[in-house]
C-alpha positions in Angstrom: 0.0 0.0 0.0 2.6 2.6 1.1 2.8 5.3 -1.5 -0.7 4.7 -2.8 -2.1 5.1 0.7 -0.2 8.3 1.3 -1.4 9.7 -2.0 -5.0 8.9 -1.1 -4.7 10.4 2.4 -3.3 13.6 0.7 -6.1 13.7 -1.9 -8.1 16.9 -1.2 -11.0 15.4 -3.0 -12.1 13.6 0.1 -13.6 15.6 2.9 -13.5 13.8 6.2 -15.8 14.3 9.2 -14.4 16.3 12.1 -11.8 14.5 14.3 -10.5 12.2 11.6 -7.8 14.4 10.0 -5.5 14.1 13.0 -5.7 10.3 12.9 -5.1 10.3 9.1 -1.9 12.2 9.8 -0.7 9.4 12.1 -1.5 6.8 9.5 0.3 8.8 6.8 3.4 9.2 9.0 3.3 5.4 9.7 3.1 4.6 6.0 6.2 6.7 5.3 8.1 5.2 8.2 7.2 1.8 7.0 8.6 2.6 3.5 12.0 3.5 5.1 12.3 0.1 6.9 11.1 -1.8 3.8 13.7 -0.1 1.7 16.4 -0.9 4.3 15.3 -4.5 4.3 15.5 -4.7 0.6 18.9 -3.1 0.6 20.3 -5.3 3.4 23.5 -7.1 2.4 22.7 -10.1 4.5 19.9 -11.8 6.5 21.7 -10.8 9.7 21.9 -7.2 8.7 18.1 -7.2 7.9 17.3 -8.8 11.2 19.1 -6.0 13.1 16.6 -3.5 11.7 13.6 -2.7 13.9 10.1 -1.9 12.6 9.2 1.7 13.6 6.7 2.1 16.3 3.7 4.2 15.8 0.2 4.9 17.0 -1.2 3.8 13.7 -3.2 0.9 15.0 -4.9 3.0 17.6 -5.6 5.8 15.1 -7.1 3.3 12.6 -9.4 2.1 15.3 -10.3 5.6 16.4 -11.2 6.4 12.7 -13.3 3.3 12.6 -15.0 4.4 15.9 -15.7 7.9 14.6 -17.1 6.5 11.4 -19.3 4.1 13.3 -17.5 1.1 11.7 -17.0 -2.2 13.5 -13.5 -2.7 15.0 -13.1 -6.1 13.4 -11.6 -5.4 10.0 -11.8 -9.0 8.8 -15.6 -9.0 8.8 -16.3 -5.3 8.0 -13.8 -5.0 5.2 -14.8 -8.2 3.4 -15.7 -7.5 -0.2 -13.5 -4.3 -0.2 -10.3 -6.0 -1.1 -8.6 -3.9 -3.8 -10.7 -0.9 -3.0 -7.6 1.2 -2.3 -6.2 0.4 -5.7 -9.5 1.3 -7.4 -9.7 4.6 -5.5 -6.1 5.4 -6.4 -6.9 4.7 -10.1 -9.9 7.0 -9.9 -7.8 9.7 -8.3 -5.2 9.5 -11.1 -8.0 9.7 -13.7 -9.6 12.7 -12.0 -6.2 14.5 -11.7 -5.5 13.8 -15.4 -8.9 15.1 -16.4 -8.6 18.3 -14.3 -5.1 18.9 -15.5 -6.4 19.7 -19.0 -8.3 22.7 -17.6 -5.3 24.0 -15.8 -3.2 24.7 -18.9 
């Protein structure tokens, strides 16, 4: 998810209910921190070097649950997200199409 998630969080097209923006900032920061460690793992010269790297800590899980609470969604993501697999990819694709469409008017 990583970059795609950050781009969707940054997309001004979506207007979120009050109280959610601060939690989205936490999720965004967590995604960026995750990208750093994933890059370091990919660049590690050995298994031992990779094992010395520590996953960054964040409050992302708590923020995600707070967002679910504020949106009146169930805490259980397995059941409540069933059927939405790939939705982030679809939303990102729609965002790119929208930006491309709007860009023709900006010239």
